[in-house]
C-alpha angles and dihedrals in degrees: 000000000000133000091260097049119098120229139194091218114116127198141169119242125204126179126189148121122284127219087250094064095258131121113238126205105194120194120190128177144126102329092347126110107160124164113187117190124199133178113244094260092053090047091054090050089052090049090053091050090050091051091049091049091049091050091049091048090054089055092054102280099297110144121221 
């Protein structure tokens, strides 16, 4: 499975702060229960990567 391959798998995505000062990305689906914790700096880096990917997708999928 690569980033460009489509899939029929569905999952729920939740993002929020934890009581321990981390940012959690929580993925839940059929047979999947995956909490991913990041410190705030890592979370901001991920947010920047998401923004860059969204901008590239608007331009036809070409990455930076």
